[in-house]
C-alpha positions in Angstrom: 48.7 113.8 -15.4 46.3 112.4 -18.0 47.8 108.9 -18.4 45.6 105.9 -18.4 45.8 102.2 -17.9 49.2 100.5 -17.9 50.9 103.6 -19.1 49.8 105.3 -15.8 51.1 102.3 -13.9 54.5 102.5 -15.7 54.6 106.2 -14.8 54.2 105.2 -11.1 57.0 102.7 -11.5 59.2 105.4 -13.2 58.6 107.7 -10.3 59.6 105.1 -7.7 62.7 104.2 -9.7 63.6 107.9 -10.1 63.4 108.3 -6.3 65.5 105.1 -5.7 68.1 106.2 -8.2 68.3 109.8 -7.0 68.6 108.8 -3.4 70.8 105.8 -4.2 68.6 103.7 -1.9 67.9 100.7 -4.0 67.4 98.5 -0.9 64.4 100.7 0.0 62.3 99.6 -3.0 59.4 98.3 -0.9 59.1 101.5 1.2 59.4 103.6 -1.9 56.7 101.6 -3.6 54.3 101.9 -0.6 54.7 105.7 -0.7 54.2 105.8 -4.4 51.0 103.7 -4.2 49.7 106.1 -1.5 50.8 109.2 -3.3 49.3 108.1 -6.7 46.2 106.4 -5.2 47.0 103.0 -6.5 44.5 100.7 -4.8 44.0 97.6 -7.0 46.2 94.7 -6.1 46.7 93.8 -9.8 47.9 97.4 -10.5 50.3 97.2 -7.5 51.5 93.8 -8.8 52.3 95.2 -12.2 54.2 98.2 -10.8 56.1 96.0 -8.4 57.1 93.6 -11.2 58.7 96.5 -13.1 60.4 98.0 -10.1 61.7 94.7 -8.7 62.9 93.6 -12.2 64.9 96.8 -12.5 66.3 96.6 -8.9 67.2 93.0 -9.2 68.8 93.3 -12.7 70.1 96.8 -12.5 73.8 96.1 -13.1 73.0 93.8 -16.1 70.5 96.3 -17.5 72.9 99.2 -17.1 75.7 97.3 -18.9 73.4 96.5 -21.8 72.3 100.2 -22.0 75.9 101.4 -21.7 77.0 99.2 -24.5 74.4 100.7 -26.8 75.1 104.4 -25.9 77.6 105.5 -28.5 80.2 107.7 -26.9 78.1 108.0 -23.7 78.1 106.5 -20.3 74.8 105.7 -18.6 75.7 108.0 -15.7 75.7 110.9 -18.1 72.0 110.3 -18.8 69.3 112.3 -17.1 67.9 110.3 -14.2 64.5 110.1 -15.9 65.8 109.0 -19.2 68.1 106.4 -17.5 65.1 104.9 -15.7 62.8 104.9 -18.7 65.5 103.0 -20.6 65.8 100.6 -17.6 62.1 99.9 -17.7 62.2 99.4 -21.5 65.1 96.9 -21.2 63.4 95.1 -18.3 60.3 94.7 -20.4 62.2 93.7 -23.5 64.7 91.3 -22.1 63.8 90.2 -18.5 60.0 90.0 -18.3 59.3 88.5 -21.7 55.5 89.2 -21.5 55.6 92.6 -23.3 55.7 92.6 -27.1 58.8 94.3 -28.6 56.9 97.2 -30.2 54.8 97.8 -27.1 57.8 98.0 -24.8 59.5 100.5 -27.0 56.3 102.5 -27.6 55.5 102.7 -23.9 59.1 103.9 -23.1 58.8 106.6 -25.8 55.4 107.7 -24.5 56.8 108.0 -21.0 59.7 110.0 -22.4 57.2 112.4 -24.1 55.6 113.1 -20.7 58.6 113.0 -18.3 61.9 113.3 -20.2 63.7 116.2 -21.6 62.8 117.5 -25.1 64.4 115.3 -27.7 64.8 112.3 -25.5 62.3 110.3 -27.3 64.7 109.7 -30.3 67.4 108.6 -28.0 65.1 106.2 -26.1 63.6 104.8 -29.2 67.0 104.3 -30.9 68.7 102.7 -28.0 65.8 100.3 -27.2 65.4 99.4 -30.9 69.1 98.6 -31.2 69.1 96.6 -28.0 66.1 94.6 -29.2 67.7 93.9 -32.6 71.1 93.0 -31.1 69.5 90.6 -28.6 67.2 89.1 -31.2 63.9 90.2 -29.6 61.0 89.8 -32.0 57.3 90.6 -32.1 
């Protein structure tokens, strides 16, 4: 994987969320993160902190995030989404609405870039469209 910087860190967060979602073991976030740090050779404390903030934001706010995503999926339910796409959207919503420290365009662009690497072909349009609509509906600027 040739990702760098924060994008690489987001990919580690995505991998941890994928595992938690697939196994339905949301309460095991700390264990899953520890394994992800080891597997992906994440050593810097600031990098671990960044990844933990994303994963913990999604875990803590998952029901709210899923309701927001579901309300913006026209004719779809969030459970019909691929696990990867669902968790990319969760990261995007978390960064857009719950963390507040990531500019609107950066949050959407990073989600789209993750989709280019990890999601099914054609998922980038869905992810871009849903996150853009959520941002506009919620009045996110910048």
